[in-house]
DRENPA-3360 file (N, C-alpha, C; in nm, 2 decimals, always signed):
BEGIN
1 = XXXXXXXX = +1.57/+0.00/+0.69/+1.71/+0.01/+0.72/+1.77/-0.13/+0.77 ~ +1.90/-0.13/+0.77/+1.97/-0.25/+0.81/+1.97/-0.26/+0.96 ~ +1.96/-0.38/+1.01/+1.97/-0.41/+1.15/+2.11/-0.47/+1.18 ~ +2.20/-0.40/+1.26/+2.33/-0.45/+1.28/+2.33/-0.59/+1.33 ~ +2.43/-0.67/+1.29/+2.44/-0.81/+1.33/+2.36/-0.91/+1.26 ~ +2.27/-0.87/+1.18/+2.19/-0.97/+1.10/+2.22/-0.95/+0.95 ~ +2.29/-1.04/+0.89/+2.33/-1.03/+0.75/+2.24/-1.10/+0.66 ~ +2.17/-1.20/+0.71/+2.09/-1.28/+0.62/+1.95/-1.21/+0.60;
9 = XXXXXXXX = +1.92/-1.19/+0.47/+1.79/-1.12/+0.44/+1.67/-1.20/+0.49 ~ +1.69/-1.33/+0.50/+1.58/-1.42/+0.55/+1.55/-1.39/+0.70 ~ +1.65/-1.34/+0.77/+1.63/-1.32/+0.92/+1.60/-1.18/+0.95 ~ +1.61/-1.09/+0.86/+1.60/-0.95/+0.89/+1.46/-0.91/+0.92 ~ +1.44/-0.85/+1.04/+1.30/-0.81/+1.08/+1.26/-0.68/+1.02 ~ +1.14/-0.65/+1.03/+1.08/-0.52/+0.99/+1.14/-0.42/+1.09 ~ +1.18/-0.30/+1.04/+1.23/-0.20/+1.12/+1.11/-0.12/+1.18 ~ +1.14/-0.05/+1.29/+1.03/+0.04/+1.35/+0.97/+0.13/+1.24;
17 = XXXXXXXX = +1.05/+0.19/+1.15/+1.00/+0.27/+1.05/+0.91/+0.19/+0.95 ~ +0.95/+0.07/+0.92/+0.87/-0.02/+0.84/+0.73/-0.05/+0.90 ~ +0.73/-0.07/+1.03/+0.61/-0.10/+1.10/+0.51/+0.02/+1.09 ~ +0.57/+0.14/+1.11/+0.49/+0.26/+1.11/+0.43/+0.29/+0.96 ~ +0.52/+0.27/+0.86/+0.48/+0.28/+0.73/+0.36/+0.18/+0.69 ~ +0.38/+0.06/+0.74/+0.28/-0.04/+0.71/+0.14/+0.00/+0.77 ~ +0.14/+0.05/+0.89/+0.02/+0.09/+0.96/-0.04/+0.21/+0.88 ~ +0.04/+0.30/+0.84/-0.01/+0.42/+0.76/-0.06/+0.37/+0.62;
25 = XXXXXXXX = +0.00/+0.28/+0.56/-0.04/+0.23/+0.43/-0.18/+0.16/+0.45 ~ -0.20/+0.09/+0.56/-0.33/+0.03/+0.58/-0.44/+0.13/+0.60 ~ -0.40/+0.24/+0.67/-0.50/+0.35/+0.68/-0.54/+0.41/+0.55 ~ -0.44/+0.42/+0.45/-0.47/+0.46/+0.32/-0.56/+0.36/+0.25 ~ -0.54/+0.24/+0.26/-0.62/+0.13/+0.20/-0.76/+0.14/+0.25 ~ -0.78/+0.16/+0.38/-0.91/+0.17/+0.44/-0.98/+0.29/+0.39 ~ -0.91/+0.40/+0.37/-0.97/+0.52/+0.32/-1.02/+0.50/+0.17 ~ -0.95/+0.41/+0.10/-1.00/+0.38/-0.04/-1.11/+0.28/-0.04;
33 = XXXXXXXX = -1.15/+0.23/+0.08/-1.25/+0.13/+0.08/-1.21/-0.02/+0.05 ~ -1.08/-0.04/+0.06/-1.02/-0.17/+0.04/-1.05/-0.26/+0.16 ~ -1.10/-0.38/+0.14/-1.12/-0.48/+0.24/-1.01/-0.59/+0.23 ~ -1.01/-0.68/+0.32/-0.92/-0.79/+0.32/-0.99/-0.92/+0.38 ~ -0.99/-1.02/+0.30/-1.05/-1.15/+0.35/-0.94/-1.25/+0.39 ~ -0.82/-1.24/+0.33/-0.72/-1.34/+0.36/-0.58/-1.28/+0.31 ~ -0.48/-1.32/+0.39/-0.34/-1.27/+0.35/-0.25/-1.39/+0.33 ~ -0.20/-1.40/+0.21/-0.09/-1.50/+0.19/+0.04/-1.43/+0.20;
41 = XXXXXXXX = +0.13/-1.49/+0.28/+0.26/-1.42/+0.30/+0.38/-1.51/+0.29 ~ +0.49/-1.46/+0.26/+0.62/-1.53/+0.26/+0.65/-1.57/+0.40 ~ +0.73/-1.68/+0.41/+0.77/-1.72/+0.55/+0.89/-1.64/+0.60 ~ +0.94/-1.55/+0.53/+1.06/-1.47/+0.58/+1.01/-1.37/+0.69 ~ +1.09/-1.34/+0.78/+1.06/-1.27/+0.90/+0.98/-1.14/+0.87 ~ +1.04/-1.06/+0.78/+0.97/-0.93/+0.75/+0.83/-0.94/+0.70 ~ +0.81/-1.04/+0.62/+0.68/-1.06/+0.56/+0.58/-1.11/+0.66 ~ +0.63/-1.20/+0.75/+0.54/-1.25/+0.86/+0.50/-1.13/+0.95;
49 = XXXXXXXX = +0.60/-1.05/+0.99/+0.56/-0.93/+1.07/+0.47/-0.84/+1.00 ~ +0.50/-0.81/+0.87/+0.41/-0.72/+0.79/+0.27/-0.78/+0.78 ~ +0.26/-0.91/+0.76/+0.12/-0.97/+0.74/+0.05/-0.96/+0.88 ~ +0.11/-0.98/+0.99/+0.05/-0.96/+1.12/+0.00/-0.82/+1.14 ~ +0.08/-0.72/+1.10/+0.03/-0.58/+1.12/-0.08/-0.56/+1.02 ~ -0.07/-0.60/+0.90/-0.18/-0.58/+0.80/-0.31/-0.65/+0.85 ~ -0.29/-0.77/+0.90/-0.41/-0.84/+0.95/-0.48/-0.77/+1.06 ~ -0.40/-0.72/+1.15/-0.46/-0.64/+1.27/-0.52/-0.51/+1.22;
57 = XXXXXXXX = -0.46/-0.44/+1.13/-0.51/-0.31/+1.09/-0.63/-0.33/+1.00 ~ -0.64/-0.43/+0.92/-0.74/-0.45/+0.82/-0.85/-0.55/+0.87 ~ -0.84/-0.59/+1.00/-0.94/-0.68/+1.06/-0.95/-0.81/+0.99 ~ -0.84/-0.87/+0.96/-0.83/-0.99/+0.88/-0.75/-1.09/+0.97 ~ -0.81/-1.20/+1.01/-0.73/-1.30/+1.09/-0.69/-1.42/+1.01 ~ -0.71/-1.43/+0.88/-0.68/-1.54/+0.80/-0.54/-1.52/+0.73 ~ -0.44/-1.56/+0.80/-0.30/-1.54/+0.75/-0.25/-1.68/+0.71 ~ -0.19/-1.69/+0.59/-0.15/-1.82/+0.54/-0.01/-1.81/+0.49;
65 = XXXXXXXX = +0.09/-1.89/+0.54/+0.22/-1.89/+0.49/+0.23/-1.96/+0.35 ~ +0.29/-1.89/+0.26/+0.30/-1.95/+0.12/+0.45/-1.95/+0.08 ~ +0.51/-2.06/+0.08/+0.66/-2.07/+0.05/+0.69/-2.01/-0.09 ~ +0.59/-2.01/-0.18/+0.62/-1.96/-0.31/+0.64/-1.81/-0.32 ~ +0.60/-1.74/-0.21/+0.62/-1.60/-0.21/+0.77/-1.56/-0.18 ~ +0.85/-1.66/-0.14/+0.99/-1.63/-0.11/+1.09/-1.73/-0.19 ~ +1.03/-1.83/-0.25/+1.11/-1.94/-0.31/+1.07/-1.96/-0.45 ~ +1.16/-1.93/-0.55/+1.12/-1.94/-0.69/+1.08/-2.08/-0.73;
73 = XXXXXXXX = +1.14/-2.18/-0.66/+1.10/-2.32/-0.70/+0.96/-2.35/-0.66 ~ +0.90/-2.28/-0.56/+0.76/-2.31/-0.52/+0.67/-2.21/-0.58 ~ +0.72/-2.11/-0.65/+0.64/-2.00/-0.71/+0.54/-2.04/-0.81 ~ +0.57/-2.14/-0.89/+0.48/-2.19/-1.00/+0.35/-2.25/-0.94 ~ +0.37/-2.33/-0.84/+0.25/-2.39/-0.78/+0.16/-2.28/-0.72 ~ +0.22/-2.19/-0.65/+0.15/-2.08/-0.59/+0.08/-1.99/-0.70 ~ +0.15/-1.97/-0.81/+0.10/-1.89/-0.92/-0.03/-1.96/-0.97 ~ -0.02/-2.09/-1.00/-0.13/-2.16/-1.05/-0.25/-2.16/-0.95;
81 = XXXXXXXX = -0.22/-2.17/-0.82/-0.33/-2.17/-0.72/-0.41/-2.04/-0.72 ~ -0.35/-1.93/-0.78/-0.43/-1.80/-0.78/-0.55/-1.82/-0.87 ~ -0.54/-1.91/-0.97/-0.66/-1.93/-1.06/-0.78/-1.99/-0.99 ~ -0.75/-2.05/-0.87/-0.86/-2.11/-0.80/-0.93/-2.02/-0.70 ~ -0.87/-1.90/-0.68/-0.93/-1.80/-0.58/-1.05/-1.74/-0.64 ~ -1.16/-1.73/-0.56/-1.28/-1.67/-0.59/-1.25/-1.52/-0.63 ~ -1.30/-1.47/-0.74/-1.27/-1.33/-0.78/-1.32/-1.23/-0.68 ~ -1.42/-1.26/-0.60/-1.48/-1.17/-0.51/-1.40/-1.17/-0.37;
89 = XXXXXXXX = -1.31/-1.27/-0.36/-1.23/-1.28/-0.24/-1.12/-1.18/-0.24 ~ -1.11/-1.10/-0.14/-1.01/-0.99/-0.13/-0.88/-1.05/-0.07 ~ -0.79/-1.09/-0.16/-0.67/-1.16/-0.12/-0.55/-1.06/-0.12 ~ -0.47/-1.06/-0.01/-0.35/-0.98/-0.01/-0.23/-1.08/-0.02 ~ -0.13/-1.04/-0.10/-0.01/-1.12/-0.10/+0.10/-1.03/-0.05 ~ +0.18/-1.08/+0.05/+0.29/-1.01/+0.11/+0.41/-1.08/+0.08 ~ +0.49/-1.02/-0.01/+0.61/-1.08/-0.05/+0.73/-0.99/-0.07 ~ +0.81/-1.02/-0.17/+0.94/-0.95/-0.19/+0.96/-0.91/-0.34;
97 = XXXXXXXX = +1.04/-0.81/-0.36/+1.09/-0.78/-0.49/+1.20/-0.87/-0.52 ~ +1.22/-0.92/-0.65/+1.15/-0.87/-0.77/+1.02/-0.95/-0.79 ~ +0.99/-1.05/-0.71/+0.88/-1.14/-0.74/+0.75/-1.07/-0.75 ~ +0.72/-0.97/-0.67/+0.59/-0.91/-0.67/+0.57/-0.83/-0.80 ~ +0.67/-0.77/-0.85/+0.67/-0.70/-0.98/+0.66/-0.79/-1.09 ~ +0.73/-0.91/-1.09/+0.72/-1.01/-1.19/+0.58/-1.07/-1.20 ~ +0.52/-1.10/-1.08/+0.39/-1.16/-1.08/+0.29/-1.06/-1.14 ~ +0.30/-0.93/-1.10/+0.21/-0.83/-1.15/+0.21/-0.83/-1.31;
105 = XXXXXXXX = +0.33/-0.82/-1.37/+0.34/-0.82/-1.51/+0.28/-0.95/-1.57 ~ +0.32/-1.07/-1.51/+0.27/-1.20/-1.56/+0.12/-1.21/-1.55 ~ +0.06/-1.16/-1.44/-0.09/-1.17/-1.43/-0.16/-1.08/-1.53 ~ -0.10/-0.96/-1.56/-0.16/-0.87/-1.66/-0.14/-0.91/-1.80 ~ -0.01/-0.95/-1.83/+0.02/-0.98/-1.98/+0.06/-1.12/-2.01 ~ +0.09/-1.20/-1.91/+0.14/-1.33/-1.94/+0.29/-1.33/-1.96 ~ +0.36/-1.22/-1.97/+0.50/-1.21/-1.99/+0.58/-1.24/-1.86 ~ +0.69/-1.30/-1.87/+0.77/-1.32/-1.75/+0.89/-1.22/-1.76;
113 = XXXXXXXX = +0.87/-1.11/-1.69/+0.97/-1.00/-1.68/+0.95/-0.92/-1.56 ~ +1.05/-0.84/-1.53/+1.04/-0.76/-1.41/+1.02/-0.61/-1.44 ~ +0.94/-0.58/-1.54/+0.92/-0.44/-1.59/+0.85/-0.36/-1.49 ~ +0.78/-0.42/-1.39/+0.71/-0.34/-1.29/+0.79/-0.35/-1.16 ~ +0.81/-0.24/-1.10/+0.88/-0.25/-0.97/+0.78/-0.20/-0.86 ~ +0.76/-0.29/-0.76/+0.67/-0.25/-0.65/+0.75/-0.20/-0.54 ~ +0.73/-0.08/-0.50/+0.82/-0.02/-0.39/+0.79/-0.09/-0.26 ~ +0.88/-0.07/-0.16/+0.86/-0.13/-0.03/+0.73/-0.07/+0.02;
121 = XXXXXXXX = +0.65/-0.16/+0.08/+0.51/-0.12/+0.13/+0.42/-0.07/+0.02 ~ +0.46/-0.08/-0.11/+0.37/-0.04/-0.22/+0.26/-0.15/-0.23 ~ +0.15/-0.11/-0.30/+0.04/-0.20/-0.32/-0.01/-0.20/-0.46 ~ -0.03/-0.32/-0.51/-0.09/-0.33/-0.65/-0.23/-0.39/-0.63 ~ -0.33/-0.33/-0.69/-0.46/-0.38/-0.69/-0.50/-0.44/-0.82 ~ -0.52/-0.57/-0.83/-0.56/-0.64/-0.95/-0.70/-0.70/-0.94 ~ -0.77/-0.70/-1.05/-0.90/-0.76/-1.06/-0.88/-0.89/-1.13 ~ -0.90/-1.01/-1.07/-0.88/-1.14/-1.14/-0.98/-1.15/-1.25;
129 = XXXXXXXX = -0.94/-1.22/-1.36/-1.03/-1.25/-1.47/-1.07/-1.39/-1.44 ~ -1.20/-1.42/-1.41/-1.24/-1.55/-1.37/-1.23/-1.66/-1.48 ~ -1.19/-1.78/-1.44/-1.19/-1.89/-1.54/-1.06/-1.89/-1.63 ~ -0.96/-1.81/-1.60/-0.84/-1.81/-1.68/-0.73/-1.90/-1.62 ~ -0.67/-1.98/-1.70/-0.56/-2.06/-1.65/-0.46/-2.07/-1.76 ~ -0.34/-2.02/-1.74/-0.29/-1.96/-1.62/-0.37/-1.84/-1.58 ~ -0.36/-1.80/-1.45/-0.45/-1.69/-1.40/-0.41/-1.56/-1.47 ~ -0.51/-1.48/-1.50/-0.50/-1.34/-1.56/-0.57/-1.24/-1.47;
137 = XXXXXXXX = -0.53/-1.12/-1.48/-0.59/-1.01/-1.41/-0.58/-0.88/-1.48 ~ -0.67/-0.78/-1.44/-0.66/-0.65/-1.49/-0.60/-0.56/-1.38 ~ -0.52/-0.47/-1.42/-0.46/-0.37/-1.32/-0.57/-0.27/-1.29 ~ -0.60/-0.26/-1.16/-0.69/-0.15/-1.12/-0.61/-0.03/-1.08 ~ -0.51/-0.05/-1.00/-0.41/+0.06/-0.96/-0.29/+0.00/-0.90 ~ -0.18/+0.09/-0.90/-0.06/+0.06/-0.83/-0.01/+0.18/-0.76 ~ +0.00/+0.18/-0.63/+0.04/+0.29/-0.55/+0.16/+0.27/-0.46 ~ +0.24/+0.37/-0.46/+0.36/+0.36/-0.37/+0.31/+0.39/-0.23;
145 = XXXXXXXX = +0.39/+0.35/-0.13/+0.35/+0.37/+0.01/+0.33/+0.52/+0.04 ~ +0.41/+0.60/-0.02/+0.40/+0.75/+0.01/+0.26/+0.80/-0.03 ~ +0.21/+0.75/-0.14/+0.08/+0.79/-0.19/-0.03/+0.74/-0.10 ~ -0.02/+0.62/-0.05/-0.12/+0.56/+0.04/-0.12/+0.64/+0.17 ~ +0.00/+0.68/+0.21/+0.01/+0.75/+0.34/-0.05/+0.89/+0.32 ~ -0.04/+0.95/+0.20/-0.10/+1.08/+0.18/-0.25/+1.07/+0.18 ~ -0.30/+0.96/+0.12/-0.44/+0.93/+0.11/-0.50/+0.92/+0.26 ~ -0.42/+0.85/+0.34/-0.46/+0.83/+0.48/-0.47/+0.96/+0.56;
153 = XX = -0.39/+1.06/+0.52/-0.39/+1.19/+0.59/-0.51/+1.27/+0.54 ~ -0.57/+1.24/+0.43/-0.68/+1.31/+0.38/-0.63/+1.42/+0.30;
% end
């Protein structure tokens, strides 16, 4: 939801509902056996707050600000750096639409398009294909937050 008095998307904090959804999504991820070694996040307020919650819930204390998750001009360098990540390293990216959907399509197909929409608090699980540059990945699953919350409830 919108917070009165804050008009800039860059400054908008996570709402109490967003905090609760994030915690529940993490419970769903844990129920699926998902682990977390590191979290790269956008410098925007909501993403920083989300990353802190995810880090706490997933027992991950390695949080790294990545300008490329919020700034298109920095996105290419960040995208290229994904090819250097160990495929066994469980990396979370906390960012914003349309970038997350665009990156998902690009990692899977190489196409630059926004054909995939990642919902708020939605999660995409990709398996990196080692040794590819630009980086490539296979889609394991894509779940909306409501699905992960249902998984958490059992």
